[in-house]
N, C-alpha and C positions, 0 to 999 in steps of 0.2 A: 515498676507501676508501666501496666499494658496500654495502649493506644485506646482499647474498649474503656480501662479504667480513669483515663485522663480525661476521654470525652463525656462520660457520666460524671465527673469532679465537676468540671466547667459546666456543662450542662445545668448541676445542681446549685452552683451560686448563680448561675445566671436565672433559673426559676426562682430563687431564695428572694434576689434583689429587687426582681419585680413584683414579685407578690407583695413584698414590703413596700413599694412603693405606689403599685396601684390600690391595696386596701383602704386607703382613706376615700379613695373616690367609689368604691364598692361597698362599704360595710358605714351606713350613717353614724354609729356611738364612734367610731374612730375620726370620722370628718368633724364632728363636734367638739371632740377631746382636742383636736389639733386648733379648731377656731380658738378654743378656749384659753391654751396656751401659748400660742405666737406669740403674743405682746409681750408676755413673760419671757420667752427663748430671747427674744430680741434684745430686752433689756440686761438681761443675763450677757449676752457678746456685750455688748456697751460697756460695761462693768469691767469687763477683763479686758478690753480692749484699754480703757481708762487708766488700769492698774500699769500697762506696759507703756501705754504714752507718757504717762505722769512719770514714769521713772526717767526715759528717755531725754526727755524734755528737761529736767532739773538737775541729773546726775549727769556729769562729764568726766571720763576717766575714773569712777569711783568716788567722788566728791561733787558736794554741792556746789553749783555755779551758776553765778548771774553775772552775764556780760551779753556783746551783740549776738552771740549764737544764740542765745536762750529768748532773746526778744524776737528775734527772727522766727524762731519754733513758733513763739507765741500767735503772732501776728498771721504765722500758716495755719497753726488752728482756729484761728478768730473768724478766719476767711471760710475753712472746710465748717465750722459750725452754721456760719450764714448762710452759706450754699446749699446746708442741710436743713436748716430750717424753713427756708424757701422751697427746696424742692422735695424734701423725704428721699433723696435718691443718695445712696450710702457711698457707692463708688465714685459718683461723679463729685460729690463731696471729698473724699480723699484724695481726688486727682488735681481737684482745682487748689484742694488747701497745700499739697505739696508743691504743685506748680507755683504758687504764689510764694512760699518760703523760697524757691530756689530763684525766683526772678527776684524778689528783696535781697537776695544774698548776691547775684550777681550785680544789681544795679546799685548797691552799696559797696562793693568792691570786698564783703569780707570774706 
């Protein structure tokens, strides 16, 4: 490919992504569709994350395990859920939940 062809390809990709991002602000029907499905999409992401997290919390080396590690994970999850319920801030809840689990592990010496 020549330099001009690369420039056209990169420019087309940039224009396409800009149009997709700007369309909801410029066209009212897309804005209404976004409002209608925003909650649904957030619940889908929570459901996917719950499946991943539940497996990581209850399985260890491919087997069901209950022990100190599992209780520490559940404590971190409880902190994350409490923070999310109070703030509705997912990144803050994730970081504080993980930080609580690390702090509990460190304090318990596990």
